[in-house]
ZADOMAR-884023 format. One line per field, with one value per residue (C-alpha): residue number from 0; residue in three letters; x, y, z. Coordinates in nm, 3 decimals, padded with zeros to 5 digits. Last residue first. Example, Ala and Ser with C-alpha at 12.3 -4.5 7.8 and 13.67 -1.06 7.14 Angstrom:
# ZADOMAR-884023
nr = (1/0)
rest = (Ser/Ala)
X = (01.367/01.230)
Y = (-00.106/-00.450)
Z = (00.714/00.780)
This chain:
# ZADOMAR-884023
nr = (539/538/537/536/535/534/533/532/531/530/529/528/527/526/525/524/523/522/521/520/519/518/517/516/515/514/513/512/511/510/509/508/507/506/505/504/503/502/501/500/499/498/497/496/495/494/493/492/491/490/489/488/487/486/485/484/483/482/481/480/479/478/477/476/475/474/473/472/471/470/469/468/467/466/465/464/463/462/461/460/459/458/457/456/455/454/453/452/451/450/449/448/447/446/445/444/443/442/441/440/439/438/437/436/435/434/433/432/431/430/429/428/427/426/425/424/423/422/421/420/419/418/417/416/415/414/413/412/411/410/409/408/407/406/405/404/403/402/401/400/399/398/397/396/395/394/393/392/391/390/389/388/387/386/385/384/383/382/381/380/379/378/377/376/375/374/373/372/371/370/369/368/367/366/365/364/363/362/361/360/359/358/357/356/355/354/353/352/351/350/349/348/347/346/345/344/343/342/341/340/339/338/337/336/335/334/333/332/331/330/329/328/327/326/325/324/323/322/321/320/319/318/317/316/315/314/313/312/311/310/309/308/307/306/305/304/303/302/301/300/299/298/297/296/295/294/293/292/291/290/289/288/287/286/285/284/283/282/281/280/279/278/277/276/275/274/273/272/271/270/269/268/267/266/265/264/263/262/261/260/259/258/257/256/255/254/253/252/251/250/249/248/247/246/245/244/243/242/241/240/239/238/237/236/235/234/233/232/231/230/229/228/227/226/225/224/223/222/221/220/219/218/217/216/215/214/213/212/211/210/209/208/207/206/205/204/203/202/201/200/199/198/197/196/195/194/193/192/191/190/189/188/187/186/185/184/183/182/181/180/179/178/177/176/175/174/173/172/171/170/169/168/167/166/165/164/163/162/161/160/159/158/157/156/155/154/153/152/151/150/149/148/147/146/145/144/143/142/141/140/139/138/137/136/135/134/133/132/131/130/129/128/127/126/125/124/123/122/121/120/119/118/117/116/115/114/113/112/111/110/109/108/107/106/105/104/103/102/101/100/99/98/97/96/95/94/93/92/91/90/89/88/87/86/85/84/83/82/81/80/79/78/77/76/75/74/73/72/71/70/69/68/67/66/65/64/63/62/61/60/59/58/57/56/55/54/53/52/51/50/49/48/47/46/45/44/43/42/41/40/39/38/37/36/35/34/33/32/31/30/29/28/27/26/25/24/23/22/21/20/19/18/17/16/15/14/13/12/11/10/9/8/7/6/5/4/3/2/1/0)
rest = (Asn/Val/Glu/Gly/Gly/Val/Pro/Ala/Ser/Asn/Met/Val/Gly/Glu/Ala/Phe/Ala/Arg/Gly/Asp/His/Leu/Ala/Glu/Ala/Thr/Arg/Gln/Leu/Phe/Gly/Met/Val/Pro/Gly/Ala/Gln/Val/Thr/Ile/Leu/Val/Cys/Gly/Leu/Leu/Leu/Gly/Ala/Ile/Pro/Ala/Ala/Glu/Ile/Leu/Arg/Leu/Arg/Pro/Val/Lys/His/Ser/Ala/Pro/Val/Trp/Phe/Leu/Arg/Ile/Gly/Leu/Arg/Met/Leu/Thr/Ile/Ile/Gly/Ala/Leu/Gly/Ser/Val/Val/Leu/Leu/Val/Leu/Leu/Leu/Trp/Thr/Val/Val/Pro/Val/Gln/Ala/Leu/Gln/Thr/Leu/Asp/His/His/Ala/Leu/Ala/Thr/Ala/Met/Leu/Ala/Phe/Lys/Gly/Ile/Phe/Gly/Ser/Leu/Pro/Pro/Met/Gly/Thr/Leu/Met/Leu/Thr/Cys/Leu/Val/Phe/Ser/Met/Gly/Leu/Phe/Ala/Leu/Ala/Ala/Pro/Ile/Ala/Val/Gly/Val/Glu/Asp/Gln/Asp/Pro/Leu/Val/Met/Gly/Glu/Ala/Glu/Phe/Ala/Glu/Val/Thr/Val/Ala/Leu/Leu/Asn/Ala/Gly/Phe/Asp/Arg/Ile/Arg/Glu/Leu/Leu/Asp/Thr/Leu/Leu/Phe/Phe/Ala/Ala/Leu/Ala/Leu/Thr/Ser/Gly/Leu/Met/Tyr/Tyr/Leu/Ala/Ala/Ala/Thr/Ala/Gly/Val/Gly/Glu/Ile/Ala/Ile/Gly/Ala/Leu/Leu/Thr/Gly/Ser/Ser/Ala/Ile/Val/Ser/Tyr/Gly/Ala/Leu/Arg/Lys/Phe/Asp/Gln/Ala/Ala/Leu/Met/Gly/Leu/Ser/Ala/Val/Ala/Leu/Thr/Ala/Leu/Gly/Gly/Tyr/Leu/Leu/Trp/Glu/Gly/Gly/Phe/Gly/Ala/Ser/Asp/Gly/Ala/Glu/Asp/Ser/Phe/Leu/Leu/Leu/Trp/Leu/Arg/Leu/Leu/Val/Tyr/Ile/Gly/Val/Lys/Thr/Met/Ile/Ala/Phe/Met/Ala/Ala/Val/Pro/Pro/Thr/Ala/Ala/Ala/Tyr/Ser/Gly/Pro/Leu/Trp/Phe/Asn/Leu/Pro/Trp/Ile/Ala/Ser/Lys/Val/Leu/Phe/Ala/Val/Ala/Leu/Ile/Ala/Ala/Gly/Thr/Glu/Leu/Leu/His/Thr/Asp/Ala/Pro/Ser/Met/Pro/Pro/Ile/Arg/Leu/Ala/Ile/Asp/Ala/Met/Asn/Leu/Ser/Gly/Ala/Ala/Ala/Tyr/Ile/Leu/Ala/Val/Gly/Ile/Leu/Phe/Val/Ser/Ser/Ala/Ala/Leu/Asn/Val/Ala/Val/Tyr/His/Leu/Gly/Ala/Arg/Val/Arg/Gln/Lys/Gly/Ser/Gly/His/Leu/Leu/Leu/Gly/Tyr/Ser/Ala/Ala/Leu/Met/Val/Glu/Phe/Phe/Val/Phe/Leu/Asn/Phe/Leu/Asp/Asn/Thr/Leu/Phe/Ala/Gly/Asn/Val/Gly/Val/Leu/Met/Phe/Gln/Phe/Leu/Ala/His/Phe/His/Val/Gly/Val/Arg/Asp/Trp/Arg/Ala/Ala/Ala/Phe/Met/Leu/Thr/Ala/Cys/Ala/Leu/Val/Ala/Thr/Leu/Ala/Leu/Met/Leu/Ala/Thr/Leu/Arg/Asp/Ala/Ala/Leu/Ala/Ile/Gly/Phe/Pro/Leu/Ser/Trp/Asn/Gly/Leu/Leu/Tyr/Thr/Ala/Ser/Pro/Ala/Ala/Gly/Ser/Val/Gln/Asp/Ala/Gln/Trp/Leu/Leu/Ala/Leu/Ala/Thr/Ala/Leu/Leu/Gly/Phe/Thr/Ser/Cys/Leu/Gly/Val/Thr/Val/Lys/Leu/Arg/Arg/Arg/His/Glu/Asp/Val/Pro/Val/Leu/Ala/Ala/Gly/Val/Leu/Leu/Pro/Leu/Leu/Ile/Pro/Val/Ile/Ile/Leu/His/Asp/Leu/Leu/Asn/Met)
X = (-01.234/-01.478/-01.853/-02.046/-02.307/-02.091/-01.752/-01.733/-01.622/-01.503/-01.151/-01.273/-01.472/-01.187/-00.947/-01.187/-01.244/-00.868/-00.801/-01.020/-00.839/-00.982/-01.337/-01.301/-01.154/-01.450/-01.697/-01.516/-01.516/-01.895/-01.928/-01.683/-01.902/-02.219/-02.066/-01.870/-02.182/-02.114/-01.744/-01.798/-02.031/-01.786/-01.509/-01.754/-01.854/-01.487/-01.483/-01.806/-01.692/-01.372/-01.560/-01.822/-01.576/-01.413/-01.729/-01.894/-01.632/-01.410/-01.245/-01.021/-01.012/-00.642/-00.553/-00.450/-00.237/-00.071/00.018/-00.320/-00.445/-00.139/00.145/-00.081/-00.193/00.162/00.268/-00.054/-00.025/00.336/00.274/-00.044/00.123/00.415/00.173/-00.016/00.309/00.411/00.090/00.106/00.481/00.436/00.176/00.392/00.699/00.501/00.409/00.769/00.889/00.685/00.429/00.570/00.664/00.302/00.183/-00.171/-00.211/-00.203/-00.124/-00.303/-00.549/-00.266/-00.226/-00.604/-00.656/-00.386/-00.530/-00.880/-00.748/-00.582/-00.901/-01.124/-00.889/-00.883/-01.261/-01.336/-01.372/-01.090/-00.741/-00.590/-00.344/-00.475/-00.840/-00.826/-00.606/-00.833/-01.131/-00.947/-00.840/-01.195/-01.320/-01.061/-01.124/-01.500/-01.458/-01.234/-01.495/-01.778/-01.600/-01.509/-01.710/-01.520/-01.396/-01.479/-01.824/-02.071/-01.787/-01.712/-01.370/-01.329/-01.156/-00.899/-00.724/-00.576/-00.345/-00.571/-00.576/-00.745/-00.786/-00.992/-00.934/-00.960/-00.838/-00.933/-01.038/-00.774/-00.804/-00.534/-00.216/-00.120/-00.122/-00.497/-00.485/-00.238/-00.501/-00.725/-00.468/-00.378/-00.746/-00.739/-00.446/-00.621/-00.943/-00.752/-00.565/-00.887/-01.063/-00.760/-00.718/-01.081/-01.100/-00.752/-00.824/-01.129/-00.923/-00.654/-00.916/-01.067/-00.723/-00.641/-00.971/-00.921/-00.599/-00.225/-00.066/00.104/-00.204/-00.155/00.217/00.165/-00.143/00.031/00.331/00.108/-00.076/00.254/00.376/00.061/00.109/00.462/00.318/00.057/00.332/00.521/00.213/00.134/00.469/00.767/00.788/01.055/00.809/00.620/00.940/01.034/00.694/00.719/01.055/00.906/00.597/00.810/01.033/00.726/00.575/00.899/00.919/00.564/00.592/00.920/00.761/00.480/00.710/00.570/00.263/00.212/00.498/00.554/00.198/00.002/-00.331/-00.275/-00.267/00.043/-00.093/-00.431/-00.355/-00.030/-00.168/-00.470/-00.296/00.005/-00.218/-00.437/-00.142/00.012/-00.318/-00.347/-00.044/-00.242/-00.549/-00.377/-00.266/-00.614/-00.548/-00.209/-00.379/-00.643/-00.373/-00.136/00.167/00.493/00.412/00.318/00.646/00.861/00.703/00.697/01.044/01.220/00.966/01.184/01.361/01.097/00.768/00.587/00.312/00.422/00.773/00.625/00.439/00.754/00.934/00.649/00.726/01.081/00.954/00.691/00.954/01.182/00.888/00.802/01.160/01.173/00.846/00.966/01.273/01.070/00.830/00.483/00.176/00.054/00.129/-00.088/-00.421/-00.282/-00.128/-00.468/-00.633/-00.367/-00.378/-00.023/00.044/00.334/00.386/00.765/00.856/00.544/00.644/00.995/00.863/00.620/00.902/01.123/00.834/00.766/01.135/01.125/00.810/00.976/01.265/01.017/00.844/01.162/01.265/00.919/00.887/01.236/01.170/00.833/00.986/01.225/00.955/00.711/00.964/01.065/00.709/00.459/00.088/00.031/00.364/00.210/-00.093/00.121/00.323/00.003/-00.139/00.163/00.153/-00.210/-00.164/00.151/-00.029/-00.311/-00.064/00.122/-00.204/-00.270/00.043/-00.056/-00.411/-00.708/-00.791/-01.044/-00.840/-00.562/-00.826/-00.986/-00.654/-00.544/-00.875/-00.900/-00.563/-00.701/-00.993/-00.763/-00.537/-00.837/-00.954/-00.614/-00.550/-00.365/-00.229/-00.320/-00.691/-00.781/-00.667/-00.929/-01.263/-01.292/-01.011/-01.234/-01.506/-01.245/-01.105/-01.440/-01.578/-01.248/-01.213/-01.560/-01.492/-01.167/-01.338/-01.617/-01.370/-01.172/-01.487/-01.596/-01.259/-01.264/-01.620/-01.558/-01.503/-01.313/-01.182/-01.042/-00.797/-00.811/-00.584/-00.661/-00.952/-01.183/-01.182/-01.501/-01.300/-01.259/-01.392/-01.582/-01.631/-01.888/-01.962/-01.626/-01.628/-01.532/-01.850/-02.198/-02.272/-02.514/-02.228/-02.075/-02.393/-02.421/-02.060/-02.104/-02.402/-02.203/-01.916/-02.147/-02.304/-01.960/-01.836/-02.133/-02.048/-01.696/-01.817/-02.077/-01.809/-01.574/-01.845/-01.943/-01.585/-01.494/-01.798/-01.721/-01.362/-01.442/-01.136/-00.914/-01.039/-01.181/-00.947/-00.848/-01.193/-01.334/-01.040/-01.084/-01.459/-01.406/-01.142/-01.331/-01.640/-01.461/-01.269/-01.527/-01.792/-01.630/-01.804/-02.146/-02.140/-02.338/-02.601/-02.666/-02.788/-02.591)
Y = (05.503/05.401/05.435/05.221/05.146/04.872/04.844/04.614/04.252/04.174/04.105/03.820/03.647/03.698/03.523/03.233/03.190/03.199/02.934/02.666/02.383/02.500/02.496/02.136/02.043/02.187/02.016/01.686/01.767/01.799/01.469/01.307/01.414/01.293/00.950/00.908/00.954/00.648/00.733/01.107/01.011/00.768/01.029/01.282/01.028/01.010/01.385/01.372/01.080/01.263/01.582/01.392/01.193/01.493/01.693/01.363/01.299/00.992/00.891/00.606/00.289/00.215/-00.098/-00.447/-00.732/-00.488/-00.643/-00.616/-00.257/-00.031/-00.247/-00.408/-00.067/00.061/-00.232/-00.236/00.139/00.099/-00.189/-00.037/00.299/00.140/-00.061/00.255/00.429/00.122/00.119/00.487/00.448/00.164/00.351/00.664/00.464/00.296/00.639/00.762/00.465/00.579/00.334/00.219/-00.127/-00.181/-00.170/-00.305/-00.055/00.234/00.537/00.851/00.648/00.499/00.804/00.848/00.496/00.530/00.861/00.709/00.413/00.650/00.850/00.544/00.382/00.689/00.716/00.402/00.039/-00.033/00.055/00.393/00.386/00.697/00.606/00.241/00.324/00.611/00.373/00.115/00.373/00.506/00.153/00.096/00.432/00.374/00.023/00.160/00.419/00.162/-00.075/-00.415/-00.693/-00.972/-01.296/-01.659/-01.660/-01.952/-02.197/-02.531/-02.447/-02.443/-02.744/-02.742/-03.076/-03.368/-03.191/-02.896/-02.570/-02.237/-02.229/-01.912/-01.723/-01.369/-01.072/-00.746/-00.529/-00.613/-00.312/-00.049/-00.006/00.318/00.347/00.403/00.783/00.826/00.694/00.991/01.249/01.048/01.056/01.430/01.395/01.100/01.294/01.578/01.332/01.157/01.480/01.594/01.253/01.233/01.576/01.562/01.228/01.378/01.680/01.451/01.247/01.565/01.687/01.352/01.345/01.695/01.601/01.609/01.451/01.723/01.750/01.390/01.411/01.710/01.547/01.217/01.396/01.614/01.310/01.136/01.446/01.455/01.084/01.167/01.398/01.141/00.883/01.137/01.176/00.804/00.695/00.493/00.621/00.450/00.289/00.616/00.805/00.559/00.603/00.982/00.978/00.791/01.014/01.327/01.195/01.118/01.461/01.634/01.433/01.530/01.894/01.928/01.776/02.031/02.331/02.520/02.349/02.620/02.874/02.854/02.970/03.050/02.943/02.577/02.686/02.822/03.121/02.985/02.612/02.673/02.958/02.767/02.432/02.588/02.806/02.511/02.284/02.553/02.604/02.224/02.219/02.452/02.227/01.962/02.244/02.229/01.876/01.982/02.264/02.026/01.775/02.025/02.096/01.908/01.628/01.882/02.065/01.752/01.593/01.923/02.075/01.839/01.920/02.118/01.810/01.692/01.877/01.981/02.192/02.487/02.460/02.403/02.729/02.933/02.739/02.816/03.187/03.120/02.919/03.183/03.458/03.265/03.194/03.564/03.662/03.407/03.537/03.896/03.812/03.611/03.903/03.868/03.835/03.508/03.611/03.922/03.742/03.528/03.834/04.008/03.706/03.688/04.060/04.161/04.357/04.484/04.137/04.092/04.326/04.218/03.852/03.932/04.118/03.837/03.581/03.792/03.844/03.469/03.392/03.622/03.448/03.107/03.224/03.340/03.001/02.806/03.021/03.013/02.635/02.573/02.807/02.640/02.292/02.403/02.596/02.306/02.054/02.278/02.340/02.614/02.530/02.724/02.744/02.599/02.827/03.138/03.058/02.957/03.306/03.464/03.203/03.269/03.644/03.605/03.405/03.659/03.936/03.731/03.651/04.021/04.076/03.813/03.937/03.709/03.657/03.398/03.092/03.294/03.502/03.189/03.064/03.402/03.488/03.132/03.184/03.500/03.303/03.044/03.317/03.480/03.146/03.049/03.388/03.239/02.893/02.548/02.634/02.588/02.226/02.115/02.003/02.324/02.200/01.924/02.174/02.399/02.106/01.991/02.333/02.444/02.122/02.166/02.535/02.460/02.200/02.445/02.719/02.475/02.371/02.733/02.820/02.514/02.580/02.949/03.253/03.572/03.853/04.151/04.421/04.733/04.850/04.567/04.616/04.892/05.008/04.953/04.966/04.591/04.458/04.139/03.857/03.577/03.261/03.278/03.203/02.847/02.727/02.693/02.865/02.695/02.501/02.823/02.928/02.593/02.616/02.980/02.880/02.589/02.825/03.070/02.797/02.666/03.016/03.067/02.735/02.869/03.202/03.047/02.808/03.095/03.297/02.999/02.902/03.258/03.297/02.970/03.082/03.398/03.342/03.434/03.794/03.929/04.186/03.960/03.809/04.109/04.115/03.743/03.786/04.077/03.893/03.562/03.729/03.962/03.700/03.424/03.703/03.861/03.635/03.693/04.060/03.995/03.824/04.157/04.321/04.525)
Z = (-01.587/-01.860/-01.814/-02.060/-01.798/-01.649/-01.815/-02.119/-02.137/-02.490/-02.361/-02.140/-02.413/-02.660/-02.423/-02.362/-02.737/-02.796/-02.534/-02.688/-02.509/-02.179/-02.316/-02.431/-02.092/-01.904/-02.135/-02.069/-01.698/-01.703/-01.887/-01.645/-01.355/-01.529/-01.598/-01.273/-01.062/-00.844/-00.833/-00.782/-00.497/-00.333/-00.321/-00.179/00.083/00.176/00.234/00.434/00.649/00.733/00.815/01.025/01.237/01.405/01.493/01.587/01.853/01.869/02.193/02.088/02.300/02.336/02.152/02.255/02.129/01.891/01.552/01.380/01.368/01.382/01.259/01.000/00.879/00.850/00.636/00.435/00.373/00.264/00.026/-00.119/-00.178/-00.358/-00.574/-00.666/-00.760/-00.961/-01.165/-01.261/-01.310/-01.558/-01.763/-01.776/-01.877/-02.154/-02.286/-02.254/-02.457/-02.755/-02.904/-03.238/-03.111/-03.008/-03.368/-03.335/-03.053/-03.300/-03.088/-02.966/-02.759/-02.550/-02.323/-02.323/-02.188/-01.924/-01.802/-01.790/-01.589/-01.343/-01.294/-01.267/-01.016/-00.793/-00.835/-00.635/-00.750/-00.785/-00.660/-00.739/-00.451/-00.278/-00.321/-00.216/00.084/00.186/00.176/00.386/00.644/00.669/00.734/01.004/01.170/01.170/01.312/01.586/01.680/01.667/01.901/01.755/01.915/02.084/01.942/01.864/02.015/02.035/02.039/01.873/01.745/01.368/01.222/00.945/00.922/01.121/01.367/01.420/01.235/01.268/01.644/01.686/02.007/01.876/02.079/01.911/02.200/02.459/02.683/02.659/02.461/02.300/01.922/01.912/01.934/01.648/01.408/01.491/01.383/01.073/00.970/00.913/00.673/00.509/00.453/00.288/00.068/-00.032/-00.131/-00.331/-00.497/-00.609/-00.766/-00.920/-01.086/-01.256/-01.366/-01.510/-01.699/-01.847/-01.955/-02.111/-02.300/-02.439/-02.611/-02.572/-02.268/-02.062/-01.839/-01.731/-01.657/-01.430/-01.274/-01.197/-01.052/-00.836/-00.698/-00.626/-00.443/-00.230/-00.160/-00.048/00.216/00.322/00.370/00.580/00.800/00.822/00.957/00.839/00.481/00.268/00.026/-00.004/-00.081/-00.354/-00.517/-00.480/-00.658/-00.955/-00.974/-00.962/-01.240/-01.452/-01.387/-01.478/-01.800/-01.897/-01.789/-01.977/-02.287/-02.279/-02.246/-02.545/-02.690/-02.951/-02.945/-03.321/-03.385/-03.069/-03.224/-03.121/-02.757/-02.587/-02.397/-02.285/-02.260/-02.073/-01.864/-01.731/-01.683/-01.511/-01.296/-01.193/-01.113/-00.892/-00.712/-00.686/-00.455/-00.230/-00.222/-00.008/00.224/00.375/00.499/00.635/00.826/00.964/01.072/01.242/01.029/01.086/00.839/00.572/00.613/00.624/00.318/00.118/00.138/-00.102/-00.374/-00.616/-00.756/-00.853/-00.897/-00.581/-00.745/-00.529/-00.669/-01.015/-00.969/-00.925/-01.198/-01.440/-01.413/-01.530/-01.828/-01.908/-01.897/-02.132/-02.363/-02.364/-02.448/-02.728/-02.870/-02.843/-03.052/-03.305/-03.357/-03.208/-03.434/-03.270/-02.906/-02.869/-02.824/-02.540/-02.373/-02.372/-02.211/-01.942/-01.862/-01.775/-02.093/-02.304/-02.452/-02.436/-02.151/-01.961/-01.997/-01.874/-01.569/-01.483/-01.493/-01.267/-01.025/-00.998/-00.940/-00.639/-00.516/-00.555/-00.337/-00.074/-00.103/-00.036/00.259/00.419/00.393/00.527/00.821/00.882/00.893/01.169/01.354/01.325/01.462/01.751/01.869/01.784/01.765/01.444/01.262/00.944/00.985/01.016/00.705/00.523/00.574/00.408/00.130/00.036/00.047/-00.162/-00.432/-00.426/-00.503/-00.764/-00.941/-00.914/-01.119/-01.373/-01.430/-01.501/-01.135/-01.022/-00.919/-00.755/-00.575/-00.431/-00.293/-00.158/00.008/00.146/00.313/00.471/00.615/00.775/00.913/01.084/01.223/01.363/01.523/01.822/01.887/02.019/02.040/01.671/01.699/01.948/01.800/01.595/01.372/01.235/01.142/00.982/00.785/00.648/00.555/00.399/00.198/00.050/-00.018/-00.200/-00.420/-00.501/-00.592/-00.807/-00.994/-01.041/-01.196/-01.420/-01.541/-01.616/-01.399/-01.479/-01.261/-01.445/-01.345/-01.559/-01.838/-02.082/-02.047/-01.932/-01.570/-01.371/-01.047/-01.072/-01.401/-01.324/-01.570/-01.565/-01.763/-01.935/-02.310/-02.400/-02.565/-02.423/-02.095/-01.857/-01.695/-01.565/-01.385/-01.207/-01.093/-00.991/-00.774/-00.629/-00.550/-00.376/-00.161/-00.067/00.014/00.244/00.409/00.465/00.606/00.836/00.961/01.041/01.218/01.435/01.515/01.606/01.829/02.009/02.059/02.247/02.466/02.171/02.187/01.861/01.703/01.411/01.350/01.160/00.920/00.849/00.794/00.556/00.353/00.369/00.212/-00.032/-00.228/-00.278/-00.313/-00.620/-00.871/-00.717/-00.820/-01.138/-00.924/-00.751/-01.068/-01.321)
């Protein structure tokens, strides 16, 4: 076994060791903490890209890499497994981590203690949840992620954060209890906690064990649906995300995707076409739950009176779209949902960071946008005969305005960016299963999905236009924002990522199509994991 075979465990070990090393470092040595933290996150990005390239070299659905912790044989040992989806989620997490940590280094890491250590520990939990192939260790990594997020949400103190933090902690502790109950029922039915092993044991199960396993899976799904912000279990999210500091809220954008990832992974692995009577179990509930979530998010966006709550409801709308999208049968729908997830996650993170900068121009200062154009005269439209009809817009304000426009296009699914491509692909795949010459035979739920995808975008446009007009146009003057490169660069980088996946939509969608095909071949993935042998043939 060479060093490259250990690459799969780096996304867990690197932030774990760095986080532990940063705990005893004095808070006054902030520059050291920032440097070490950024080196760790960029190291994670390089590792994730290497795993992504490695995963795409494998044909079929078998994992590109497996790692037997302690060199124990399966199903007794704990296994890590990486395929295209896992590597994609690791890369997305690393991109967000680099951007948010750089933004936090401008000032937000100084408003509390142990920010950098907590940030690294959260990465341990998120990356571990993506890599593990064991239900109990999924719970362990889930708790590591949540424990670190509790500290990050409260980072900076304040009455509002403490109140939101208490709600967040209470809800997630309840979800963790539900998680354990679901895992216990699945173990009672299958006699194993290894996901791949459970998938191979489902077809020959007795009816009684099958019902018990489905009950456990349904209870387990509740825990992840809470994190995925499904209605009515998402009441905690807008307030919690609005109370968090901007870089923490931006990083939390990936946490809802952890729930989506686990649901997608387990649903297509355990309840694939080879699962017999259990095939497709719970699919309708995911679809209806996603539609309800999308509808509630649309209403929430219309009612939002500030950018932070709007961003929170945008997260819910993204989750609703993804839940409904992955419930649509077919490889194309899964690929479209993954494409939408990429763009929406990058845009949401950028928008959370942008809200911090937008708050700085609310105060009044010099009149920067005064325009003295007389648009109409008594006998027709005549432009004034002047060399200048206004004043130049400062570069900082121009950057904020352009970033706001790009975020608006992405979050609402307007053309030409990837948000529109993702939504259009979901609509196309939803209709692909039906004969469009017989529109009356298209199910009502399909039309409802199409309508809600459009309405949610319209709700976002209305609210963003309303808030944007209040911020940029209504005031007679604006405060000149002080914009630092370390703050502008992460936002620009995230938005550039949205533009890149739009320009390279063909290759990206091709990769996601291969990812979706592998996901829908759950048995091949399970057999690939179970065929992993201990190194050197030594069995512990």
